[in-house]
C-alpha positions in Angstrom: 0.0 0.0 0.0 1.4 3.4 -1.0 1.7 6.3 1.4 -0.6 9.3 0.9 1.1 11.9 -1.3 0.4 15.5 -2.0 1.4 17.8 -4.8 1.0 21.5 -5.4 0.7 23.9 -8.3 1.0 27.7 -8.4 -0.9 29.2 -11.3 0.1 32.6 -12.5 -0.7 35.1 -15.2 1.4 38.2 -16.0 0.4 41.1 -13.8 -1.9 39.1 -11.5 -1.7 37.6 -8.1 -0.9 33.8 -8.4 -2.9 31.1 -6.7 -1.5 27.9 -5.2 -3.6 24.7 -5.1 -2.8 21.5 -3.2 -4.0 18.0 -4.1 -4.0 14.7 -2.3 -3.3 11.9 -4.7 -5.0 8.4 -4.9 -1.6 6.6 -4.5 -3.0 3.5 -2.8 -5.2 2.8 -5.8 -2.9 4.1 -8.5 0.7 3.9 -7.3 2.3 3.9 -10.8 0.3 6.7 -12.4 0.5 8.9 -9.3 4.2 8.3 -9.0 4.6 9.4 -12.7 2.5 12.5 -11.9 4.7 13.4 -8.9 7.8 13.0 -11.0 6.3 15.5 -13.5 5.7 17.9 -10.6 9.3 17.6 -9.3 11.1 17.5 -12.7 12.3 13.9 -12.3 10.2 12.5 -15.1 12.1 11.0 -18.0 15.4 10.8 -16.2 18.4 13.1 -16.3 18.8 13.5 -20.0 15.1 13.9 -21.1 13.6 15.3 -17.9 10.2 16.9 -18.2 8.3 19.0 -15.7 4.9 20.7 -15.3 6.8 23.8 -14.3 6.1 26.6 -16.9 3.6 24.4 -18.7 0.5 26.1 -20.1 -3.0 26.4 -18.9 -4.9 25.7 -22.2 -8.6 26.0 -21.3 -10.7 27.7 -18.6 -14.4 27.1 -18.4 -15.2 28.4 -14.9 -17.2 28.0 -12.8 -19.4 25.5 -14.7 -16.9 23.0 -16.1 -13.2 22.5 -15.9 -9.7 24.0 -16.2 -7.3 22.1 -18.4 -3.6 22.5 -17.9 -0.2 20.8 -18.1 0.7 21.4 -21.7 4.5 21.1 -21.9 5.5 23.4 -24.7 9.1 24.1 -23.8 10.4 20.7 -24.7 10.7 19.4 -28.2 7.9 17.2 -29.7 10.7 14.6 -30.2 11.5 14.6 -26.5 7.8 14.4 -25.5 7.0 11.6 -27.9 10.0 9.6 -26.6 8.7 9.5 -23.0 6.6 6.8 -21.4 2.9 7.5 -21.0 1.8 9.3 -17.8 -1.1 6.8 -17.4 0.0 3.3 -16.5 -2.0 1.2 -19.0 -2.6 -1.7 -16.6 -3.9 0.6 -13.9 -6.1 2.4 -16.4 -7.6 -0.8 -17.7 -8.2 -2.3 -14.2 -9.1 0.8 -12.1 -10.5 3.6 -14.3 -14.1 2.4 -14.3 -14.1 1.5 -10.6 -12.7 4.9 -9.7 -15.2 6.7 -12.0 -18.1 4.9 -10.3 -16.7 5.8 -6.9 -16.0 9.6 -7.5 -18.7 10.1 -10.1 -17.4 13.7 -10.6 -20.1 14.6 -8.1 -18.4 17.9 -7.0 -15.6 20.1 -8.1 -11.9 19.6 -7.3 -11.1 16.3 -8.9 -7.7 16.0 -10.5 -8.1 14.0 -13.7 -5.5 12.8 -16.2 -6.5 12.7 -19.9 -6.1 9.3 -21.7 -4.8 9.3 -25.2 -1.8 10.5 -27.2 -3.5 13.8 -28.4 -2.8 15.5 -25.1 0.3 13.9 -23.6 0.7 14.8 -19.9 -2.3 17.3 -19.9 -4.8 17.0 -17.1 -7.9 18.9 -15.9 -9.5 19.9 -12.6 -13.3 19.7 -12.3 -14.9 22.9 -11.0 -18.4 21.7 -10.2 -20.7 18.7 -10.2 -20.1 17.1 -13.7 -22.2 13.9 -13.5 -24.2 14.9 -16.5 -21.0 14.9 -18.7 -19.6 11.6 -17.4 -20.6 9.3 -20.3 -20.1 11.7 -23.2 -17.5 14.5 -23.1 -15.7 13.2 -20.0 -15.3 9.5 -20.7 -11.5 9.1 -21.5 -10.0 10.2 -18.2 -8.7 8.8 -14.9 -9.3 10.7 -11.6 -6.0 10.5 -9.7 -6.5 13.0 -6.9 -8.7 15.6 -5.1 -8.3 19.2 -4.2 -7.3 19.7 -0.6 -6.9 23.5 -0.5 -8.0 26.1 -1.1 -11.7 25.6 -1.7 -13.1 25.0 -5.2 -15.0 28.4 -4.8 -11.6 30.2 -4.2 -10.1 28.5 -7.3 -13.2 29.4 -9.3 -13.0 33.0 -8.2 -9.4 33.2 -9.4 -10.1 31.5 -12.7 -13.1 33.7 -13.5 -10.8 36.7 -13.4 -8.9 35.3 -16.3 -10.0 36.6 -19.7 -10.6 33.8 -22.3 -11.3 33.7 -26.1 -14.1 32.0 -27.9 -12.2 28.7 -27.6 -11.9 29.1 -23.8 -8.2 29.7 -24.2 -6.7 32.3 -21.8 -6.1 35.6 -23.7 -3.0 36.3 -21.5 -0.5 33.5 -21.1 -1.3 31.5 -18.0 1.1 28.9 -16.7 2.1 26.7 -13.8 4.9 28.9 -12.4 5.8 26.5 -9.6 5.0 22.9 -8.7 6.3 20.1 -6.6 5.6 17.4 -4.0 4.6 18.3 -0.4 6.6 16.1 1.9 5.5 16.1 5.5 8.0 17.3 8.1 9.3 14.9 10.7 8.1 15.8 14.1 10.7 16.1 17.0 9.8 12.7 18.6 10.0 10.9 15.2 13.3 12.5 14.4 14.7 11.5 17.8 13.6 7.9 17.3 15.1 7.8 13.8 18.4 9.2 15.1 18.4 6.6 17.9 17.7 3.8 15.5 20.6 4.9 13.3 22.9 5.0 16.3 21.8 1.5 17.3 22.3 0.2 13.7 25.8 1.7 13.6 26.7 0.0 17.0 25.4 -3.3 15.7 27.3 -2.9 12.5 30.5 -2.1 14.4 30.0 -5.1 16.7 29.5 -7.4 13.7 32.7 -6.1 12.1 34.6 -6.8 15.4 33.2 -10.3 15.5 34.2 -10.9 11.9 37.7 -9.7 12.6 38.0 -12.0 15.7 36.6 -15.0 13.8 39.1 -14.3 10.9 42.0 -14.1 13.5 40.9 -17.4 15.1 40.9 -19.2 11.8 43.9 -17.7 10.1 45.8 -16.0 12.8 
């Protein structure tokens, strides 16, 4: 069972106050896909030579507050680099879990983080902004919900998105990007840190004792 993981995105548009959103990911149900997503948030995806990140990726569509915001278009890496990377969605997880998770979440309220299936939009994802149950079997059928908004509220996110001007295709008129992103790692509390330090000391003592025993045994045999 995977541990609960959280990621964050700071969305920004030139000349406006940014907003930071935090999501908790469904790692226990989708360990591989959520691990890939975290790697895209931290810039580890694709390894050292072809690493890709959601940092500076584009927000491509805003339909607020009645639908979704679509984001994560990586436009600062070559198409050759993008096409050479593994899929964000783990195929086995998608085949085995997508329908079950859809039935569980049912897009019954805003704030779901959903990855888009298919090669047309590699690595792009969307966030639901309201109850979208009426769209589930038509427009929103090729997706996998991988997380849920933890903070701020959906209303706060919608307020920020509604201030962005969009064209007839719902594309932001001013360039809007993910300016920061990453994984939120919980801090060790003092007692846990103390226990970990004591455990390390005990392990060092045990290792030291084992080394001495090995030397003594070697001396007894070959001394």
